[in-house]
C-alpha positions in Angstrom: 68.6 125.3 58.9 71.4 122.6 59.4 73.9 125.2 58.6 72.6 127.6 61.0 72.5 124.8 63.8 75.9 123.8 63.0 77.2 127.4 63.2 75.5 127.8 66.6 77.2 124.6 68.0 80.7 125.6 66.7 80.3 129.2 68.3 79.2 128.3 71.8 80.6 131.2 74.1 83.9 130.8 75.8 82.5 132.1 79.1 79.8 129.5 79.0 82.1 126.7 78.4 84.1 127.7 81.5 81.0 128.3 83.6 79.9 124.6 82.6 83.3 123.4 83.5 83.5 124.9 86.8 79.9 123.6 87.8 80.8 120.4 86.5 84.0 119.8 88.3 82.8 121.2 91.7 79.9 118.8 91.9 81.9 115.9 93.2 83.6 118.0 95.6 80.3 119.2 97.5 78.5 115.6 97.0 81.2 113.1 97.5 80.9 109.8 95.3 82.7 106.8 94.7 84.0 105.7 91.6 84.0 101.9 90.7 87.7 101.1 90.7 90.3 98.2 90.4 93.6 98.8 91.9 96.4 98.7 89.5 99.0 95.9 90.3 101.9 98.5 90.9 99.5 100.1 93.5 98.8 96.8 95.2 102.4 95.9 95.3 103.3 99.2 96.9 100.4 98.9 99.5 101.3 95.3 100.3 105.1 96.3 100.7 104.1 99.1 103.1 101.9 96.8 105.0 104.5 94.0 105.3 107.9 95.8 106.1 109.3 95.1 109.4 108.3 97.5 112.2 111.8 97.6 113.8 113.6 99.1 110.5 113.2 102.8 109.4 111.8 104.0 105.9 113.6 106.6 103.9 111.5 109.1 102.0 112.7 111.1 99.1 109.8 113.9 99.1 110.6 116.0 96.1 107.3 117.7 95.4 105.8 121.1 96.0 102.4 122.7 95.9 102.6 123.0 92.2 101.5 119.2 92.2 100.0 118.8 95.6 96.9 117.6 93.8 98.4 114.2 93.1 101.9 114.2 95.1 100.4 115.3 98.5 97.6 112.6 98.3 100.3 109.9 97.8 102.7 111.5 100.4 99.8 111.5 102.9 98.7 108.0 102.2 102.2 106.7 102.8 102.9 108.6 105.9 99.4 107.7 107.5 100.3 103.8 106.7 103.9 104.1 108.3 102.5 105.9 111.3 99.5 103.4 111.8 102.1 100.6 111.9 104.4 102.4 114.2 107.3 102.5 111.7 110.0 105.3 112.0 110.8 107.3 109.0 113.4 110.0 107.7 112.4 112.6 105.2 114.7 114.7 102.9 114.6 116.3 99.4 117.0 116.9 96.5 114.3 118.2 94.3 113.2 121.6 95.5 114.2 123.9 98.4 110.6 124.5 99.0 109.8 120.8 99.6 111.1 120.5 103.1 108.5 123.3 104.2 105.7 121.7 102.2 106.1 118.1 103.5 106.5 119.3 107.1 103.2 121.1 106.9 101.7 117.8 105.7 102.9 115.8 108.6 101.6 118.4 110.8 98.3 118.3 109.3 98.4 114.5 109.6 99.3 114.8 113.3 96.4 117.2 113.9 94.1 114.7 112.4 95.5 112.1 114.9 95.2 114.2 117.8 91.5 115.1 116.9 90.8 111.3 117.1 92.7 111.1 120.4 95.5 109.4 119.0 99.1 110.3 120.0 100.9 112.6 117.4 103.9 111.1 115.7 107.1 112.3 117.7 109.4 114.4 115.8 113.1 113.0 116.5 111.7 109.9 118.2 109.6 108.6 115.4 110.5 110.8 112.4 113.1 113.3 111.5 113.7 115.8 108.8 116.9 115.6 107.0 116.2 118.8 105.0 117.2 119.7 101.6 120.1 118.6 99.3 121.0 120.9 96.4 122.0 118.6 93.5 120.0 115.5 93.3 122.7 113.6 91.6 125.3 114.2 93.9 123.0 113.9 97.0 121.6 110.6 95.7 125.1 109.2 95.0 126.3 110.3 98.7 123.3 108.6 100.4 124.2 105.4 98.5 127.8 105.4 99.0 128.1 106.8 102.6 124.9 107.9 104.1 126.4 108.7 107.5 128.7 111.3 105.8 126.2 112.7 103.8 123.7 113.2 106.6 126.5 114.3 108.9 126.1 117.9 110.2 122.1 117.8 109.6 120.2 119.1 112.8 116.9 118.2 114.2 115.2 119.5 117.3 115.2 116.8 120.1 112.3 117.2 122.7 113.9 119.1 125.8 117.4 119.0 124.2 117.4 121.5 121.6 119.4 120.8 118.2 121.1 117.8 117.8 122.5 115.7 114.8 119.9 113.8 113.1 122.3 110.8 113.1 122.0 110.5 116.9 118.1 110.4 116.6 116.3 107.0 117.5 115.4 107.0 113.7 119.0 107.0 112.2 121.2 106.0 115.1 121.5 102.3 113.7 121.6 103.2 110.1 125.1 102.9 108.8 124.4 102.3 104.9 121.3 102.8 102.9 120.5 99.2 102.7 119.5 99.5 106.5 116.2 101.0 105.6 113.5 98.6 105.1 112.2 100.7 102.0 113.2 103.8 100.2 110.3 105.5 98.7 110.6 108.6 96.2 107.6 110.9 95.7 108.2 113.2 92.9 107.1 115.4 90.2 110.6 115.5 88.6 113.7 113.5 87.4 114.7 112.7 90.8 113.0 109.3 90.3 115.6 108.5 87.5 118.7 109.7 89.5 117.6 107.4 92.3 117.0 104.1 90.1 120.6 104.9 88.4 122.2 104.9 91.8 120.5 102.5 94.2 121.6 98.9 93.7 118.4 96.8 93.0 116.9 95.6 96.5 119.4 97.5 98.6 117.1 99.0 99.9 113.7 98.0 97.9 112.7 101.0 96.0 109.1 102.3 95.3 107.9 105.5 94.0 104.8 107.8 93.8 104.7 110.0 90.7 102.5 112.2 88.8 100.2 111.2 86.1 102.6 112.3 83.1 105.4 110.1 84.4 103.5 106.7 84.7 104.6 105.3 81.3 108.1 105.7 82.1 107.9 104.7 85.8 105.9 101.4 84.7 109.0 100.5 82.7 111.1 100.4 86.0 108.2 98.4 87.7 108.0 95.8 84.8 111.8 95.4 85.0 111.8 94.8 88.7 113.9 98.0 89.3 111.2 99.1 91.7 108.7 96.8 93.8 105.7 99.2 93.1 104.5 102.7 92.6 101.4 105.1 92.8 100.9 106.6 89.3 99.1 109.9 89.4 95.6 110.5 90.9 94.6 106.9 90.0 97.5 105.8 92.0 96.3 107.9 95.2 92.9 106.6 94.7 94.1 103.2 94.7 96.0 103.6 97.9 93.0 105.2 99.7 90.8 102.4 98.7 93.3 99.8 99.8 93.6 101.6 103.1 90.0 100.9 103.6 89.5 97.5 102.0 92.8 95.8 102.1 94.0 93.6 99.2 91.1 91.1 98.1 92.1 87.7 97.8 95.8 88.0 99.1 97.5 85.2 100.7 98.3 85.9 103.4 95.7 88.6 104.1 96.8 92.0 103.6 94.2 94.1 105.7 93.0 97.7 105.5 91.9 99.9 108.0 88.1 100.0 107.8 87.9 101.6 111.5 89.4 104.6 110.0 87.0 105.3 107.0 86.9 109.0 107.3 90.8 109.4 107.7 91.3 106.9 104.7 89.7 109.2 102.2 92.0 112.0 101.1 92.5 113.8 97.8 92.3 110.7 95.6 88.8 110.2 96.7 88.1 114.0 96.4 89.7 114.5 93.0 89.2 111.3 91.1 85.6 111.6 90.6 86.1 115.2 89.4 88.7 114.1 86.9 86.1 111.7 85.6 83.4 114.8 85.1 86.1 117.0 83.5 86.9 114.0 81.0 83.2 113.4 80.3 82.7 117.2 79.6 85.7 117.0 77.3 84.1 114.1 75.4 80.8 116.0 75.2 82.4 119.1 73.7 84.3 117.2 71.1 81.2 115.4 69.9 79.1 118.8 69.9 82.0 120.4 67.8 81.9 117.4 65.4 78.3 117.4 65.0 78.3 121.3 64.5 80.9 120.7 61.6 79.0 118.1 60.2 75.9 119.9 60.0 77.5 123.0 58.6 79.1 121.2 55.9 76.0 119.4 55.0 73.8 122.7 54.9 76.5 124.3 52.6 76.0 121.6 50.1 
């Protein structure tokens, strides 16, 4: 009897397991739920910096992700851009990681602007409030150029100015007063590749302050940079995105001075972190259950064979 039950437990049909996985992981998408969470210190430091940088200095974003990691990277990008827009901070975006990245991040910004318009908020103006600097092949050379002579590196890059056609990005309100990379209040790298390492190797500490948003598999190595003070904070994987979205809603508890959230924008604060983080927990729970079932089946089979 034990042997028969053990064999059955170890011979669950693959299609049944896949069906259970699909059902389990889609439940949180149709029935939103909140997972109790304590934001990581790195996420808190990133959010705090985004909420305290001066409003009169632009931010430089290296957006080196594409649709292959949108589950994590797009959520982090959206959270960062929403915070900057709400504070009225200008920003420039470029990529040196993938030629597809500029199209992907421009689509993301367009979606955020559409959400703003649906709430009767003014969309963030391209050229006047943000600019797309485009793609730079060769991340190491591009980053080195940005650090050593940003105006020479960005020279010749065009952007559409309202009513004026194509103009040099360096003449935009975003970049007109930027003469060196340290003129930015913050540089943030949102990546799923080694462009984070290339940036750390070349940007002098604090000139400007450096932050990151990385995929889950990159968290251990990125945490080393955070612990050493080379970066001021980072959002790590889906957990980091969930942290940022929670901080956007609740602010930083117990901070002095207080670091507020945006509780009046609750529906806009939630994003991919809130949607996918419970799904991740459901999938991990199913994995544990399957491991337990397999081990119980193996134990019963061995016991029955004796």
